[in-house]
NUNUBA-28420 format. One record per residue (C-alpha): x, y, z; residue in one letter. Coordinates in steps of 0.1 Angstrom, whole numbers, plus 5000, padded with zeros to 4 digits. Layout:
N
- u v w residu
- X Y Z A
...
***
This chain:
301
- u v w residu
- 6337 7934 5346 F
- 6352 7928 5312 I
- 6377 7956 5318 L
- 6388 7938 5350 G
- 6394 7905 5331 V
- 6412 7923 5303 V
- 6435 7941 5328 S
- 6446 7908 5342 V
- 6452 7893 5307 L
- 6474 7922 5297 I
- 6492 7920 5331 K
- 6482 7955 5341 S
- 6488 7966 5377 D
- 6452 7978 5380 L
- 6438 7967 5414 S
- 6412 7975 5440 I
- 6426 7975 5476 P
- 6411 7947 5497 D
- 6397 7970 5523 Q
- 6380 7991 5497 T
- 6365 7960 5481 S
- 6353 7948 5515 K
- 6337 7982 5521 F
- 6319 7982 5488 I
- 6306 7947 5495 S
- 6292 7958 5528 I
- 6277 7989 5512 Y
- 6260 7969 5485 L
- 6245 7944 5509 L
- 6233 7972 5532 F
- 6218 7993 5504 A
- 6199 7964 5489 I
- 6188 7951 5523 G
- 6176 7985 5535 F
- 6156 7992 5503 K
- 6142 7957 5505 G
- 6131 7962 5541 G
- 6114 7994 5531 Q
- 6095 7976 5504 E
- 6087 7947 5528 L
- 6072 7971 5553 S
- 6045 7980 5527 H
- 6035 7943 5520 E
- 6011 7920 5537 H
- 6023 7886 5551 F
- 5998 7864 5533 D
- 5996 7829 5517 Q
- 6013 7840 5485 A
- 6043 7852 5504 L
- 6046 7819 5524 V
- 6045 7800 5491 I
- 6073 7821 5477 K
- 6094 7815 5509 L
- 6088 7777 5507 I
- 6097 7778 5469 F
- 6130 7796 5475 G
- 6139 7773 5504 F
- 6131 7742 5483 S
- 6152 7754 5454 L
- 6182 7758 5477 S
- 6177 7723 5492 A
- 6170 7705 5459 F
- 6198 7718 5436 I
- 6227 7703 5457 P
- 6208 7670 5458 L
- 6211 7663 5421 Y
- 6243 7682 5414 T
- 6262 7662 5441 F
- 6254 7629 5424 F
- 6265 7643 5390 L
- 6298 7656 5404 L
- 6308 7627 5426 K
- 6312 7605 5394 R
- 6341 7627 5383 K
- 6354 7644 5414 L
- 6364 7636 5450 H
- 6334 7634 5474 I
- 6346 7665 5493 H
- 6349 7686 5462 D
- 6316 7674 5449 A
- 6299 7684 5482 A
- 6316 7719 5482 A
- 6306 7726 5446 I
- 6270 7713 5452 A
- 6268 7736 5482 A
- 6281 7766 5462 A
- 6256 7761 5434 Y
- 6227 7754 5457 G
- 6234 7785 5477 S
- 6231 7820 5462 V
- 6253 7850 5453 S
- 6243 7882 5469 A
- 6264 7901 5443 V
- 6246 7884 5414 T
- 6213 7892 5432 F
- 6222 7929 5434 V
- 6232 7929 5397 T
- 6199 7912 5388 A
- 6179 7938 5408 V
- 6195 7966 5388 T
- 6189 7947 5356 Y
- 6152 7941 5361 I
- 6145 7975 5375 E
- 6160 7990 5343 L
- 6134 7970 5325 K
- 6107 7989 5345 G
- 6099 7962 5371 Y
- 6103 7971 5407 P
- 6117 7943 5429 V
- 6095 7932 5459 S
- 6111 7937 5493 G
- 6104 7901 5503 H
- 6128 7888 5476 M
- 6157 7901 5498 V
- 6144 7880 5527 A
- 6140 7850 5504 I
- 6176 7854 5491 M
- 6189 7855 5526 A
- 6169 7824 5535 L
- 6184 7805 5505 M
- 6220 7810 5518 E
- 6222 7780 5541 F
- 6199 7750 5532 P
- 6223 7739 5504 A
- 6253 7739 5528 I
- 6235 7716 5553 I
- 6222 7692 5525 I
- 6257 7690 5510 S
- 6274 7683 5543 I
- 6249 7655 5551 V
- 6255 7639 5517 L
- 6293 7642 5521 M
- 6290 7626 5556 S
- 6269 7597 5542 I
- 6291 7589 5512 Y
- 6324 7595 5530 D
- 6312 7573 5559 Q
- 6319 7600 5585 Q
- 6299 7593 5617 K
- 6303 7628 5631 E
- 6279 7653 5617 Q
- 6282 7688 5630 R
- 6250 7701 5615 I
- 6241 7724 5643 G
- 6275 7741 5642 K
- 6273 7744 5604 L
- 6239 7759 5605 M
- 6250 7784 5631 K
- 6280 7793 5609 H
- 6258 7797 5578 A
- 6234 7820 5597 L
- 6261 7841 5613 T
- 6282 7846 5581 N
- 6289 7883 5576 G
- 6270 7886 5543 S
- 6239 7869 5558 V
- 6240 7891 5590 V
- 6245 7922 5568 M
- 6216 7915 5545 I
- 6192 7904 5572 L
- 6202 7932 5596 G
- 6198 7959 5570 S
- 6165 7943 5559 L
- 6152 7947 5595 I
- 6165 7982 5598 I
- 6148 7992 5565 G
- 6116 7975 5577 F
- 6116 7995 5609 L
- 6126 8029 5594 A
- 6098 8053 5587 N
- 6096 8071 5554 P
- 6112 8103 5567 L
- 6142 8083 5581 Q
- 6146 8064 5548 A
- 6145 8097 5528 E
- 6173 8110 5550 G
- 6198 8084 5537 I
- 6184 8081 5502 R
- 6215 8097 5486 P
- 6236 8070 5502 F
- 6213 8040 5496 T
- 6201 8049 5461 T
- 6218 8077 5443 D
- 6254 8063 5445 I
- 6244 8027 5443 F
- 6251 8021 5406 K
- 6285 8038 5408 G
- 6296 8015 5436 F
- 6282 7985 5418 L
- 6303 7994 5387 S
- 6335 7995 5408 I
- 6326 7962 5424 F
- 6321 7945 5391 L
- 6355 7958 5380 L
- 6370 7941 5411 N
- 6351 7909 5404 M
- 6366 7909 5369 G
- 6401 7914 5382 I
- 6397 7885 5407 I
- 6380 7862 5381 S
- 6408 7868 5356 G
- 6434 7859 5382 G
- 6417 7826 5391 K
- 6409 7812 5357 L
- 6442 7794 5353 K
- 6436 7773 5384 D
- 6408 7754 5367 L
- 6427 7739 5338 F
- 6443 7711 5357 K
- 6408 7696 5364 Y
- 6399 7691 5327 G
- 6366 7701 5311 T
- 6343 7689 5339 T
- 6344 7721 5360 P
- 6340 7743 5329 F
- 6310 7725 5315 L
- 6293 7722 5349 F
- 6299 7759 5357 A
- 6283 7769 5324 I
- 6255 7744 5318 I
- 6241 7738 5353 I
- 6234 7774 5361 P
- 6218 7781 5328 L
- 6197 7749 5331 F
- 6186 7758 5367 N
- 6177 7793 5357 G
- 6158 7783 5326 C
- 6138 7757 5344 V
- 6129 7781 5372 V
- 6121 7809 5347 A
- 6097 7784 5330 F
- 6080 7770 5362 I
- 6080 7801 5384 S
- 6048 7815 5368 H
- 6030 7788 5388 W
- 6044 7803 5420 I
- 6039 7840 5412 T
- 6027 7861 5383 R
- 6050 7890 5392 D
- 6077 7893 5365 T
- 6104 7907 5387 S
- 6098 7879 5413 D
- 6100 7852 5386 Q
- 6132 7868 5373 F
- 6149 7870 5407 I
- 6139 7834 5415 F
- 6156 7824 5382 S
- 6188 7842 5388 I
- 6190 7829 5424 L
- 6186 7794 5411 A
- 6214 7800 5386 A
- 6238 7818 5409 S
- 6266 7803 5429 A
- 6279 7814 5463 S
- 6316 7825 5466 Y
- 6313 7842 5500 I
- 6291 7822 5524 A
- 6299 7787 5511 V
- 6337 7790 5510 P
- 6336 7802 5546 A
- 6314 7772 5557 A
- 6334 7746 5536 M
- 6366 7757 5552 K
- 6353 7743 5585 M
- 6330 7715 5573 A
- 6350 7701 5543 A
- 6387 7710 5548 P
- 6397 7684 5522 K
- 6378 7702 5495 S
- 6398 7724 5472 N
- 6387 7761 5472 P
- 6409 7766 5441 G
- 6383 7746 5423 L
- 6348 7757 5434 F
- 6356 7794 5440 I
- 6369 7800 5404 P
- 6340 7780 5391 M
- 6315 7803 5408 A
- 6333 7836 5404 L
- 6353 7833 5371 A
- 6328 7813 5350 I
- 6292 7812 5365 T
- 6291 7849 5376 F
- 6300 7863 5341 P
- 6278 7837 5324 I
- 6249 7848 5345 N
- 6253 7885 5339 I
- 6260 7883 5302 T
- 6239 7854 5289 I
- 6217 7842 5318 G
- 6199 7873 5327 M
- 6187 7882 5292 P
- 6179 7845 5286 L
- 6158 7842 5317 F
- 6140 7874 5311 Y
- 6131 7863 5276 Y
- 6117 7830 5288 I
- 6096 7848 5314 I
- 6084 7873 5289 S
- 6071 7848 5264 V
- 6059 7822 5290 N
***
């Protein structure tokens, strides 16, 4: 990731073709979804799992409630709603990176966390649009269409679809594609992080015209959300990997599903503001500072 940022700063012509980047994104979502489905097939649907699902859904719905009111004091209503939606929703790429991180620590990730991540994609979008409609005095609320758009977003379909496929596949079938889903996973993740660094480096300059507010928000709010969840998550589950994933999901910001939804729901919002915030600031903050910090809080809690 750092190599990608540096390549932009020194004006290198290093780049990853768009189609290649899209393929790697699809691959990562499929691999993590499939492996999650396999793990989920070995688990029992009990009260503890229901509590985790409710907790994840609640996080995605609550974060935009308080961030919207913080943001609308400094930014336009439409921009405040879009940013609140992005930070209430989740980043599948950050999730994939976090899974690799916690597994390297020796804690396997529960398959149901993939389902929880997918569930957390859309509540924030709906909450943010409702708030925008109320404060912008818009009578028309296309909540049904927005929910459909959130649920049919490509990243959501891919992660849920591969989760179901992994859940239905028997051990022999899973072993047959293990070289594809597991052995080359970290290599593809490395190339994807390189591409994220290149994209992030190119978008940083777009933020300066908005002053310090976006920078401070994109740094402080994710770390605050992640630390709070890292501290309270032990009341939801005693599983270290689950606590860690909940923390990183609370801290992450969507730059795939939310921009697609906001393009339709809040066309007056500026994607040159909330996409760089999520991608160029929050993403690297999470993978460099956030993950070690959340893990430490969970370890000593």
